[in-house]
N, C-alpha and C positions, 0 to 999 in steps of 0.2 A: 232750447231743446238739445239735449246731449244724447247722441247715438253712438254706440260702439259696435263695430262689425268684426266678426270672426273671420276675416280674410284680408289679404293685401292685394288681391287680384283687382287691377284697375277697372276691368269691365264690370265686375260685381259691385264695386264701390260706386261707380257712376249710376247704376240702376237703383241701388239702395238710396243714394242721395236724391235722385229724381222722385222716387216714391214718397219718401218722408217729406220732401219740400212741397210736393203736390198737396199733401194733407195738412202739414203743420207750418208751412212757410220755412224761413231760414232755419238751418240746423247747424250744430257743430258735430261733424262726423270724424271719429277717430277709428283706427283699425289695429288689429293685432293678427299676426300670422298664427294660424291654428293648423296643426297636422291632424288629419283624420286617418283612422286605421285602414281604410279601404280606398285606394286611389281611383277606383271606378265602381261606385255603388251600383248594384243591380237589384231592382225591385224597390217599391215605395218604402218599405221598412228600413232598408239600408240607407236610402236617401234621407229619410227622416232622422235616422240616428246621426248621420254626419252633420246635418243642419243643426240639430239640437246640440250636439257636442260643440260646434262652432259658437253658437249663441251663449251657451253656458260658460264656456271657457273665456269668451270675451267679457262677459259680465263680471267674472271674478278677477279680471285684470285691472279694473279701475275701481276707485272708491265711490264715485258718483256717476250715475247715468240715468237717463229717462227710459231708453230702450236699448236692448241688445239684439243683434240680428245675426243669424247664420244662414247662409244660402249654400245649398248643395245641388249639384247637377248629377243626374244619373240616368240609367236606362231601365225602362219598364217594358214588359212584354204585354201586348194587347193582341190576342189571337196570334196570327202569324207575323205581326209587325213588332219591331223593336222601336220604341219611341224615346227620344231624349226629352227630359223634362227637368225643370229646376223647382226646388222646394225651398221656400223661405220660412224660417222658424223665428218668430219675433216674441220677445219677452219684455215686459215692462218692469220697473223697479218696485212694483207692488206684488209681483209674483204672477201676474196675468200672462198667459201664453196664447199664441195663435199660429196657425200655419197657412200658407198660400201656395198655390201651384202656378207655374207659368203655362202658356200654351206649349204643347208638345209637338214634335215633328218626327216623321219617320226617318230612320237611319238606313243608309244603303247597306245591303246584305254584306258586301265586301268589307265594310267597316266593322260590322258586328262580328264577322268571321275573324277579323284581325284581332279582336279582343278575346273571343271565345276559343279560337284555335291557332291564331297566328303569333302568340307570344307577346303582343302589346299589352301594357299594363292599363292604359286608359285611352279613351276616345281621342283626346288631343294628340297623342303620339301617332295614331293611325292617320288623322287628318293632316298633321304636319308632314308625314311621310308621303302621302298621296299628293298634296298640293305644293310641297316644297316650302312650306311656311315654317316659322319657329314661334312656339308659344301662342298659337292661334287662340287658345282659350282665354288669353289675357288681352286679345286684340280684336274683339268682335265675335269670336267664337266660330265654330263650325257652321252655325246657322247663317252667319254673314256670308260665308262662301256658298252654301247651298242655295240661299235665297237671293243671290246676286246683290247683296247689300240692302235688300228691302227690310230685313229683320236682323237685329244684332243680339249678342248675348246681353248687352246693356238693356235692351228692350225686354228680354225674357226675365231678367232679374227685376226690372221695374215692375212688371206685371205680377210676378210671384210675391214680391214684397208688398205691393199695393193690395193684393188679395188678402194677405195676412193682416194688414192694417184695418180691414173692414171690421174685424171684431172690436178693435179699440175705438173705431169711429162710432160704433153702436153699442157701447157698453151695456146699456139698459136691456138690450136684447140677448146679450151673451153673458149673463151673470155667472153661469157655470164655468165660463172660460176666463173671464177677466174679473179681477177683484177690484 
């Protein structure tokens, strides 16, 4: 099983590998760096666009693959809350596609203010400034700090990717999604 991921982020790669190996056993995982136009996607459509771009770009970077994956984290508004969520976009080599979402968690108002009003480009910058970390998004993520290490970005990526794989695990039920 050959999987190509549109990221070089170690946390995302661990989560992607865990999900695919849980479903398919041993895999060969390769990755490519993909730049997305928006460093901090806001809303599900922007998050979806980033994940899709990652998966499609990765799929075009290799000659042979079974699955291509893009994972994008972003912020959605639910009532008065701002929620961090990850979206996995998975495509197979037959043109089938699926998406999955991770569990979401509420963001501190000071962190969202840092993005909307404080001049920070992305949530990772706000978290690194507050906690004195560097590249926390590649080392367990903000969720690791907020949850006191009970949940990590690897876990969120695993769940988002696993949710996307449900479509491929049940092809007969998702004929419109998977060819």
